[in-house]
C-alpha positions in Angstrom: 19.9 -41.4 27.1 19.1 -37.6 27.2 20.4 -35.4 24.7 24.0 -34.1 25.3 24.2 -30.4 27.1 27.6 -28.4 26.0 28.3 -25.5 27.0 29.8 -22.6 25.5 32.0 -21.0 28.0 31.8 -16.7 27.3 36.1 -15.9 28.1 36.0 -12.4 28.8 34.1 -10.5 31.2 36.2 -7.1 29.4 33.3 -3.6 28.7 33.2 -3.3 24.9 34.3 -7.1 24.9 34.6 -8.8 21.4 33.7 -12.1 22.7 29.7 -12.0 22.8 29.7 -11.6 19.2 31.9 -14.4 18.7 29.7 -16.7 21.2 26.9 -15.5 19.4 28.0 -16.7 16.4 28.8 -19.7 18.2 25.6 -20.5 19.2 23.4 -19.3 15.7 26.0 -22.3 14.5 25.0 -24.5 17.2 21.5 -23.6 17.2 20.4 -26.7 14.4 22.6 -29.3 15.7 20.9 -32.4 16.4 23.3 -34.5 18.4 23.4 -31.9 21.6 21.7 -28.9 22.7 24.1 -26.5 23.3 23.4 -23.2 26.7 25.6 -20.0 26.6 27.3 -19.8 29.8 28.6 -15.7 30.2 31.5 -15.5 33.2 29.8 -11.5 33.2 26.8 -13.9 35.0 29.3 -15.8 37.1 30.9 -12.9 39.2 33.5 -15.1 41.2 36.3 -13.2 43.3 39.6 -14.2 42.8 40.3 -18.3 44.0 39.2 -18.1 47.7 38.8 -21.5 48.7 41.0 -22.7 51.0 41.7 -25.9 49.8 42.2 -27.9 46.9 39.6 -27.7 44.2 41.2 -31.6 43.9 39.5 -32.2 47.8 35.7 -30.7 46.3 35.4 -28.9 49.8 34.2 -26.5 48.5 32.8 -23.7 51.5 32.0 -20.6 49.1 28.3 -20.5 47.8 29.8 -18.9 44.7 31.7 -22.1 43.9 28.7 -24.7 45.0 26.6 -21.9 42.5 29.5 -22.7 39.8 30.3 -26.3 40.7 26.7 -26.9 40.0 27.3 -25.2 37.1 29.8 -26.4 35.1 28.8 -30.3 36.8 25.4 -30.3 34.7 27.6 -30.3 31.3 28.7 -32.9 29.7 31.3 -30.7 27.1 32.3 -27.1 26.2 33.2 -24.8 23.8 36.1 -22.1 25.2 35.3 -19.0 23.8 39.0 -17.0 24.3 40.4 -14.0 23.5 44.1 -14.1 23.7 45.3 -11.8 26.1 49.5 -12.0 26.7 50.1 -15.1 24.7 47.3 -16.4 26.1 43.7 -16.6 27.7 41.8 -14.0 29.7 42.1 -14.7 33.4 38.6 -14.0 34.3 38.8 -17.9 31.9 41.7 -19.1 34.0 40.2 -18.3 37.5 37.1 -19.8 36.7 38.5 -23.1 35.8 40.4 -23.4 38.8 37.7 -22.8 41.0 36.9 -26.6 39.9 38.2 -30.0 39.3 35.8 -33.1 39.5 33.2 -30.8 37.7 35.7 -31.3 34.5 36.8 -33.8 34.5 36.5 -36.6 31.8 34.2 -34.4 29.7 35.0 -33.0 26.5 36.3 -30.1 25.0 36.7 -27.4 21.5 38.0 -23.9 21.7 37.2 -20.5 19.7 39.5 -17.9 19.8 39.9 -14.6 18.7 43.3 -12.3 19.0 45.9 -10.4 16.5 47.2 -13.8 15.4 43.6 -15.9 16.1 44.0 -16.2 19.8 45.7 -19.4 19.0 48.6 -19.1 22.1 45.2 -18.6 23.9 43.9 -22.3 22.9 47.7 -23.7 23.9 47.8 -22.3 27.4 44.0 -23.9 27.5 45.3 -27.2 26.0 47.5 -27.2 29.1 45.5 -26.5 32.2 42.5 -29.2 30.7 45.1 -31.4 30.3 45.2 -31.6 34.2 41.7 -31.6 34.8 41.1 -34.5 32.8 39.2 -32.5 29.9 39.9 -34.2 26.5 40.2 -31.5 23.6 39.4 -31.3 20.6 41.1 -31.1 17.6 39.5 -28.9 15.5 39.4 -25.3 16.5 38.2 -22.2 15.3 40.5 -18.6 15.0 39.7 -15.8 14.0 41.7 -12.9 13.5 41.4 -9.7 14.5 42.7 -7.9 11.4 40.5 -10.0 9.1 36.9 -11.1 11.1 36.8 -8.0 12.3 36.2 -4.8 10.9 38.2 -1.6 13.0 38.9 -4.5 15.3 35.6 -4.3 16.8 32.9 -5.3 14.1 32.8 -9.1 13.7 32.8 -10.4 10.5 33.5 -13.6 9.5 34.8 -15.4 6.8 32.6 -18.1 5.9 35.1 -20.6 6.1 35.0 -20.5 9.6 31.9 -22.3 8.9 33.1 -26.1 8.0 35.7 -25.5 10.8 33.3 -24.8 13.3 30.8 -27.9 11.8 34.2 -30.4 12.5 34.4 -29.0 15.7 30.9 -29.6 16.8 31.2 -33.1 15.3 34.4 -34.2 17.0 32.7 -32.1 20.2 29.7 -34.3 20.6 31.1 -37.5 20.0 34.3 -37.3 22.7 31.7 -36.1 24.6 29.4 -38.8 24.3 32.0 -41.1 24.5 33.0 -40.1 27.7 29.9 -39.6 29.4 29.8 -43.7 29.3 33.3 -43.0 30.9 31.5 -41.0 34.4 29.1 -44.2 34.1 31.2 -46.6 34.5 33.3 -44.1 37.0 30.4 -43.6 38.8 29.2 -47.4 38.9 
């Protein structure tokens, strides 16, 4: 069986965003993993207008070329690490929009979360957990949360504490385990 493919989805497109440094940290931590290949999926490289499909995503009747391209991208992965800021006690609008575009491409896959914000982005993760549950995504317990006060110099230069390394390793272990199990579920559903 081929190696698991995990997308690290960078959920911010703001100019000067802190998320790029956080996503790069995730990719660096994941590069030596033997259980899966991790690839960065930057939403800045997948510009999606506000949801503009006529049919609900659960119908799978996508008309826009941008939707079809996004669906092909997401469909190719076994799991996801969502790197999210916390804006107004939730995730970013661009990430919510990207998630809302699709349905079956998310189903029976696994997800983990890495967040950042004044309270570590915990509330953004809570919202993502609820949204992804509706899309039949199994989210792992372990998360990594970075504080703008403790892990960023002047709120902009990412300098994470080493304490996060062990949390990231646990997140990857859980994510790869669930992604592998859910690959078998998807194979059974397709049969």
